[in-house]
N, C-alpha and C positions, 0 to 999 in steps of 0.2 A: 813713482810709475810702477804699475804691477806689469810683469811681463808673461807671468805664467801663474795660470788659476788652476787648481784640482778639485774637483768636488768629488768627495769621498762618501759611499754609500756602504755601510754593512749591512749584512742579509744573513740571516738564518730562517730557513724553511719560509720563504715569503713568495711562494709561487703565483700566491692570489694578489697579489702588492706590487711586487717589482717593476712589472713592465708600466703600470701605472705612473711608479713614481720616477722611472727612466723617461717616460715622455714629456713628463712635466719638468724635467731637468733639462731635456734637449730644448725644450720651448725657450727655457730661460738662457742657454747656452747662445741659441739662434738671437734673441733678443740683445744679448750683451754685445755680440758681433756686429750688430747695428748702431750700438750707441756708446762703446767705449773702444780705447784703441789698445788693449789687451792682445797680444800677441798670441798665447797658445791657451788653449783651455781644454781640460782632459777629466774625463770621468772615470774614477776608478772605484768597481764593485767588488768588497770583498767576502765571497761566499763562505760564511763560517759554519761548520758541522752541519751542511745541509743532507737532509736525506728525503727532499722531495724534488720537484723538477726544478728548483730555483736556479740551479746552474745551468740547467739546459736553456732555460729561458734568457738568462742574462748573455750566453755563450752566442745564442742566436741573434740577439739585440746588437751586440758587439760586432757580429760579423756585417752588420747592415748600418753601423755608425763606427767610423774608424777611431772615434775619439774616445772610445769606449773601452776599457781594459778590464779583464777581470782577473783577481788575486783567490786563490782557494787554500783555505786552511781549516783547522778543527780545532780551534780553542773553545766555542761555545762561551767566548766573552767578548764583549762588546768593546771594553776599553782595548785589550790588545788586538781585536780586530783592526778598530779603527787607527791603531797607531801602527800594525802591521802595513796596512795599506798605505799610510804617509810616508811612512820609512822607504818603501818599496818606490814609489814615485821619486821620493828625492834621489834616492840611489840609482834609479833606472836613468834618470836625467843629468846626473853628475853634478847635481846642484849644490854645493859645498861653501862657496866663497861668501863672505859676509854680503856684499853687493847682490848678489844673486838670491842668496836667501830674503833680502830685504825685499826685493822684488817678486817674490813668490807668495801665493795665498793659496790657505787650505781652507776649503771649505765642506762643513759636515751636515749630512742630513740622514734621515732614516728611509728604509725600504718600504714601512706603510705610510708615507709622507707624500706630498704633494707640494711643491714649491711653486712661488709665482712667477711669473713671467719676468719681472725686473729685479729678480734676487739676486742671481751674479752680479747683474750691472749694480745693484745697490751697495753689496759688499765690495765692489771694486771701487766705487765711489768713496765710500768711507774708509777704505784703506788709504787712498789716495790724499786723502785729508788729513793723515796721520795716525788713523787709527790702527791699533796693534790687534786687537782682537773685538769681533762684533758679537753681541749676544742679543739674538733675535727672539720673537714671539712665535709660539705656536698656540693653536687653537684646534679643538675635535672636529673633523669632517661631519659637517651636519648629516650626511647620507647613512653615516656607519654608526650613529647612536640614536637613542630615544631622547625626545625633547626634553624628558624631564632631567635626564642625565645631562645634556648639555647645557640647561638651565643652571644647574648645580654649580657646573664647572665654569660658568663665566661668572656665577656670583662668587666664587673664591678667587677669580683671578681679574684683577684692574690690570689689562695690557695697555701699555704706554708708553712714553719715552721714560726713560731712568728706571723701567719695572724693575722688580726685584729675583726674578725668575732665571733660571739657565735651563735650556733645552738642548739636548744632543742634536735633535732634528732641525737645529736652526743656530748654526755656529760657525764662525769662521776666525781663523789664525793667521798672523802674518808668519812665514817661513823662519825667520830669524828667532822669533819668541818660541815657537815650535821646538827649535834646535836648543834653544837657551834653557828651556825648563825640561830637557830630557822627554819630550814628547808626551804623550796621552798615557796616565796612570792606568796599570793592568789592572782594574776594576771591573767586576760585572756589572757594578751599577754605581752611577754617580762621577764617572769618569768625566763628564763634561762640566760639573761644578768643580771637581778637583783641576782642572786644565785651567778655568779661567781663574780661580784663587791664584795659581801658580803663576800665570802670566802677572797679575796685579802685583805679587810678591816680588816678583822682578821688575818691576817699574813699568810696566807695560798700560798702554792707554787704552783702556775698556771701553767700548760703547755698548749699552743697553738700549735697544732701539726696537718700536712695533712698527717701523718703516716697510718691512719685508716679512711679514708673516706667513707662516708655513701651516698649512692645515695637515692632520696628522689622524689615525685611525683613533676610533673611539672604543675599538675592542675591549672586551674585558678579559681577553686570554691572550697575554703579550709573550713575547720571546725572552724578556731579561725580568727576573726576578726582583722585585722592587723598582719596577721601571713606570712608564707612563700608564700603563693597564693596570697595574697593582693602585695606583693612585684612584684611578676612576672605580676599581671594585670598591675602595672606603666610600666614595663618593654615592655609589649606588645602593 
C-alpha cells in the first residue's frame, strides 16, 4: 500500500514551461485522488540556479496549491537537484522506518514535460503490485518540434512494454529502494539511468512500461549538457 506519494520536478530557468508542467501534474493529482486510496500526495519543485522568473512563478503557483512546495538550490546539476528534493521531502516528514519507506513513492518528471492525467495513479497501481521502480516512456510534444524531427525521433524509438530506454521525465522509485541505493547519483546527465541500474543491482523489481507516456519539449537548446535536447540536436 502506498501512503505517501511525492512528485519531484527539477527546474533550471524554465519560466516558459514550468506552469504547464505543474498544471498537468495537478490534473494527475486530482485524478489519483479519485481513483486510488493514497493518503498524501505532494509536489516538490526544486528551483536550481534560476536566473529568470521560474522561482517567482513556482512560488505563486504554490501559494494557490498547498500541496506544492519549493526548494531553492544553486547546483546547476540535475542529479543533485533531484536528490536534494527527495531527501528534503523524506527528512521534512520524518520518513525513516522500513515500513514507512516501503509505503512511500517518489515520482520524477521534468519542468518542460506534461504528464498524462493517469500518470500518478498508474505509478501507484504498479507500486502496489510489487514494482520497486517504474521506468516510463517519453515522446516529444508535437507542438514544440518540426514534423521531420518528430518523425526521426519516433523512427529511432519503439515505445512499448519492456522498452530499453530510461527517461528522467518519467521515472518512479519506492522510498525504501531510494534509500537503499543512497539516492540519485550527483551526475549532470545520466543520473536517471544510474538510479535504475542501482535499483536493479540491489535486487529491486523494475518495470519498463509505455502505459503512462509523458510528453516533453522538442526544443534543441536544453538545460542539461548531453540531455534530451542534445540527442534531438543529433537527430536534427
